[in-house]
C-alpha positions in Angstrom: 39.1 81.4 -64.1 37.7 80.5 -60.6 39.6 77.9 -58.8 38.8 76.3 -55.4 41.3 74.1 -53.5 40.5 71.9 -50.5 42.8 70.8 -47.8 43.0 69.2 -44.5 41.2 65.9 -44.9 42.5 62.8 -43.6 41.8 59.8 -41.5 40.6 60.6 -37.8 39.2 58.3 -35.1 35.7 58.7 -33.9 35.4 61.6 -31.5 38.5 63.4 -33.1 38.5 66.7 -34.8 39.6 67.8 -38.4 39.7 71.1 -40.0 39.2 71.7 -43.6 40.3 74.7 -45.5 39.1 76.0 -49.1 41.2 78.7 -50.6 40.4 80.3 -53.8 41.3 82.3 -56.8 39.3 84.4 -59.3 36.5 85.0 -56.9 36.1 87.0 -53.8 34.8 84.7 -51.0 33.2 87.4 -48.9 30.9 88.6 -51.7 29.4 85.1 -52.3 27.8 82.2 -50.6 30.5 79.8 -49.7 29.5 76.2 -48.9 30.8 72.8 -47.7 29.0 69.8 -49.2 29.9 66.0 -48.9 29.2 63.1 -50.8 29.4 59.5 -49.2 29.8 56.2 -51.3 26.5 55.6 -52.8 24.8 58.8 -51.7 23.9 62.1 -53.1 25.9 65.4 -52.4 24.4 67.1 -49.3 25.2 70.3 -47.8 27.1 70.4 -44.8 27.2 74.2 -44.1 27.2 77.5 -45.8 28.1 81.0 -44.9 26.5 83.9 -47.0 28.2 87.3 -48.0 26.7 88.7 -45.0 28.2 86.2 -42.5 25.1 84.1 -41.8 25.4 80.6 -41.5 23.3 77.7 -41.4 24.2 73.6 -41.2 22.8 70.4 -41.8 20.9 69.0 -38.8 23.5 66.2 -38.6 26.3 68.4 -37.9 24.7 71.3 -35.8 26.6 71.9 -32.6 29.8 69.8 -34.0 30.9 71.7 -37.1 31.7 75.3 -37.6 32.1 77.1 -40.9 34.1 80.2 -40.8 35.9 82.7 -43.3 38.8 84.7 -43.5 38.3 87.4 -45.7 42.1 88.7 -45.7 43.0 84.9 -46.8 40.1 84.5 -49.0 39.7 81.3 -47.3 36.7 79.2 -45.8 37.3 76.9 -43.1 35.3 74.0 -41.6 36.1 73.1 -38.1 34.6 69.5 -37.5 34.6 68.2 -34.0 33.2 65.0 -32.4 33.4 63.4 -35.7 31.4 60.3 -36.1 31.8 57.3 -38.9 28.7 58.6 -40.6 30.8 61.7 -41.4 33.0 59.8 -43.8 32.6 61.5 -47.1 34.5 63.5 -49.8 33.9 67.0 -48.8 33.7 69.7 -51.4 33.9 73.5 -51.1 31.7 75.4 -53.3 31.0 79.1 -54.3 27.2 79.7 -54.9 27.0 75.8 -56.1 28.3 77.3 -59.3 32.1 76.6 -58.7 33.4 73.4 -57.0 36.6 72.3 -55.6 38.2 68.8 -56.5 37.2 67.4 -52.9 39.2 66.1 -49.9 38.5 62.7 -48.2 37.6 62.8 -44.6 37.5 59.1 -43.2 36.3 58.7 -39.6 37.3 55.1 -38.1 35.6 53.5 -35.0 
């Protein structure tokens, strides 16, 4: 049984930083495409960043240069370092494996 668990969300002021973590069981992250997605109220879920099994990364244009996705294979954990946060980054952030398995989400709220 695959389980993904996000942590690290919270309330931060604009310009601040947060690091999200996604740990998992039942799946080896390094062999899969791991992604971070987010969904704001009234909006569709969107890709934020993903990392392939080969270590290639890609990002939504809105977060390029501010967010960094990384993976610790020994810990089977994926991270999303978020810097220079903006109010429009406010959303529930989800971790996903191959867009098949999903975590429960963690709330990120960025205040002015």
